[in-house]
C-alpha positions as a Python dict, from the first residue, in 0.01 Angstrom:
ca = {
    (1, 'M'): (0, 0, 0),
    (2, 'P'): (229, -42, -305),
    (3, 'K'): (539, -252, -259),
    (4, 'T'): (882, -92, -271),
    (5, 'V'): (1208, -234, -398),
    (6, 'A'): (1318, -289, -36),
    (7, 'D'): (1018, -518, 20),
    (8, 'V'): (1130, -775, -238),
    (9, 'M'): (1500, -726, -312),
    (10, 'S'): (1764, -979, -215),
    (11, 'R'): (1957, -823, 71),
    (12, 'N'): (2335, -822, 112),
    (13, 'P'): (2414, -965, -231),
    (14, 'I'): (2746, -1127, -299),
    (15, 'A'): (2976, -867, -452),
    (16, 'V'): (3321, -882, -606),
    (17, 'N'): (3583, -617, -669),
    (18, 'P'): (3757, -522, -994),
    (19, 'E'): (4070, -715, -894),
    (20, 'T'): (3884, -1041, -835),
    (21, 'P'): (4018, -1308, -1074),
    (22, 'L'): (3763, -1378, -1344),
    (23, 'D'): (3775, -1754, -1282),
    (24, 'E'): (3678, -1695, -918),
    (25, 'A'): (3379, -1478, -1019),
    (26, 'I'): (3268, -1742, -1272),
    (27, 'K'): (3275, -2006, -997),
    (28, 'I'): (3062, -1784, -771),
    (29, 'L'): (2805, -1736, -1049),
    (30, 'A'): (2791, -2108, -1121),
    (31, 'E'): (2787, -2233, -762),
    (32, 'R'): (2528, -1980, -643),
    (33, 'R'): (2323, -2013, -963),
    (34, 'I'): (2306, -1638, -1012),
    (35, 'S'): (2349, -1444, -1333),
    (36, 'G'): (2524, -1130, -1215),
    (37, 'L'): (2739, -975, -946),
    (38, 'P'): (2772, -614, -833),
    (39, 'V'): (3131, -490, -847),
    (40, 'V'): (3243, -265, -562),
    (41, 'D'): (3565, -81, -485),
    (42, 'E'): (3762, -105, -160),
    (43, 'N'): (3519, 142, 3),
    (44, 'G'): (3212, -62, -91),
    (45, 'Q'): (3110, 185, -363),
    (46, 'L'): (2942, 41, -673),
    (47, 'V'): (3176, 65, -975),
    (48, 'G'): (3021, -186, -1216),
    (49, 'I'): (2835, -507, -1267),
    (50, 'L'): (2945, -845, -1399),
    (51, 'S'): (2680, -1039, -1588),
    (52, 'E'): (2671, -1360, -1786),
    (53, 'G'): (2659, -1146, -2099),
    (54, 'D'): (2996, -991, -2009),
    (55, 'L'): (3143, -1341, -2000),
    (56, 'M'): (3013, -1466, -2334),
    (57, 'W'): (3307, -1311, -2522),
    (58, 'R'): (3535, -1562, -2356),
    (59, 'E'): (3366, -1859, -2523),
    (60, 'S'): (3222, -1705, -2836),
    (61, 'G'): (3530, -1518, -2948),
    (62, 'V'): (3554, -1183, -3116),
    (63, 'T'): (3496, -1105, -3482),
    (64, 'P'): (3712, -832, -3636),
    (65, 'P'): (3515, -544, -3786),
    (66, 'P'): (3443, -564, -4159),
    (67, 'Y'): (3663, -350, -4378),
    (68, 'I'): (3749, -277, -4739),
    (69, 'M'): (4081, -198, -4897),
    (70, 'L'): (4096, 108, -5117),
    (71, 'L'): (4424, 233, -5266),
    (72, 'D'): (4631, 53, -5001),
    (73, 'S'): (4420, 199, -4721),
    (74, 'V'): (4199, 10, -4480),
    (75, 'I'): (3852, 154, -4440),
    (76, 'Y'): (3658, 4, -4151),
    (77, 'L'): (3286, -37, -4203),
    (78, 'E'): (3226, -46, -3827),
    (79, 'N'): (3395, 137, -3545),
    (80, 'P'): (3722, -50, -3470),
    (81, 'A'): (3711, 76, -3111),
    (82, 'R'): (3420, -162, -3044),
    (83, 'Y'): (3638, -450, -3162),
    (84, 'Q'): (3912, -338, -2923),
    (85, 'R'): (3666, -335, -2630),
    (86, 'E'): (3533, -679, -2723),
    (87, 'L'): (3885, -818, -2758),
    (88, 'H'): (3978, -673, -2419),
    (89, 'K'): (3676, -850, -2265),
    (90, 'A'): (3759, -1179, -2438),
    (91, 'L'): (4115, -1172, -2305),
    (92, 'G'): (4024, -1036, -1961),
    (93, 'Q'): (4167, -1197, -1651),
    (94, 'T'): (3997, -992, -1379),
    (95, 'V'): (3642, -877, -1315),
    (96, 'G'): (3751, -520, -1389),
    (97, 'D'): (3860, -625, -1738),
    (98, 'V'): (3515, -746, -1842),
    (99, 'M'): (3256, -579, -1617),
    (100, 'S'): (3006, -327, -1744),
    (101, 'K'): (3086, 12, -1597),
    (102, 'K'): (2757, 179, -1683),
    (103, 'V'): (2509, 40, -1435),
    (104, 'L'): (2144, 124, -1387),
    (105, 'T'): (2064, 134, -1018),
    (106, 'V'): (1760, 185, -801),
    (107, 'S'): (1701, 307, -447),
    (108, 'P'): (1534, 84, -187),
    (109, 'D'): (1238, 321, -147),
    (110, 'K'): (1145, 324, -517),
    (111, 'P'): (803, 175, -591),
    (112, 'L'): (839, -179, -724),
    (113, 'N'): (625, -111, -1030),
    (114, 'E'): (856, 177, -1134),
    (115, 'A'): (1165, -41, -1092),
    (116, 'A'): (999, -318, -1293),
    (117, 'R'): (913, -71, -1569),
    (118, 'L'): (1275, 51, -1577),
    (119, 'M'): (1403, -306, -1604),
    (120, 'H'): (1162, -379, -1887),
    (121, 'E'): (1232, -58, -2080),
    (122, 'K'): (1610, -90, -2051),
    (123, 'G'): (1618, -466, -2102),
    (124, 'V'): (1815, -536, -1785),
    (125, 'H'): (1782, -852, -1577),
    (126, 'R'): (1896, -706, -1248),
    (127, 'L'): (1924, -371, -1072),
    (128, 'P'): (2171, -312, -791),
    (129, 'V'): (1995, -137, -505),
    (130, 'I'): (2209, 139, -360),
    (131, 'D'): (2173, 365, -62),
    (132, 'D'): (2254, 736, -50),
    (133, 'R'): (2625, 655, -2),
    (134, 'N'): (2635, 456, -330),
    (135, 'E'): (2679, 134, -133),
    (136, 'V'): (2505, -182, -250),
    (137, 'V'): (2234, -287, -5),
    (138, 'G'): (2053, -533, -228),
    (139, 'I'): (1979, -649, -577),
    (140, 'L'): (1646, -666, -758),
    (141, 'T'): (1607, -927, -1029),
    (142, 'R'): (1334, -1006, -1277),
    (143, 'G'): (1278, -1325, -1077),
    (144, 'D'): (1202, -1117, -766),
    (145, 'V'): (937, -923, -958),
    (146, 'V'): (782, -1241, -1101),
    (147, 'R'): (767, -1403, -755),
    (148, 'V'): (572, -1101, -623),
    (149, 'M'): (335, -1125, -919),
    (150, 'A'): (285, -1497, -856),
    (151, 'S'): (204, -1437, -489),
    (152, 'G'): (-66, -1190, -586),
    (153, 'N'): (82, -927, -352),
    (154, 'S'): (194, -675, -611),
}
């Protein structure tokens, strides 16, 4: 019988809320040696995800978009709104300031091979597992999939 996401996911993952101070979330990631945290609101509903990638702006800085000057006008060669978003992340103080709001999710009853395919196609490292109330019940990581492959029980 094919494995489902529920068979291999990590249950009851640590979650933070948008108001959680960023330094606290960074400590959780480092101490628990995990690379991402689901972000839930006061009702336990998934509202985003915080990943190591969201935190890189803090250390790497933000590069202003390239532009040219023409007749005393500034013409941006890239969308300046992206720069504003990146700057906001770099200066963020709370999880809500830097989290990704668009989150791919999966249900616990989804076949594991379909979830793995989704992760591969979308290039994500983790999928929050949500129930029918949009509450986080687990998290599926690439490591979980690899461990199943290594055990030969896929």
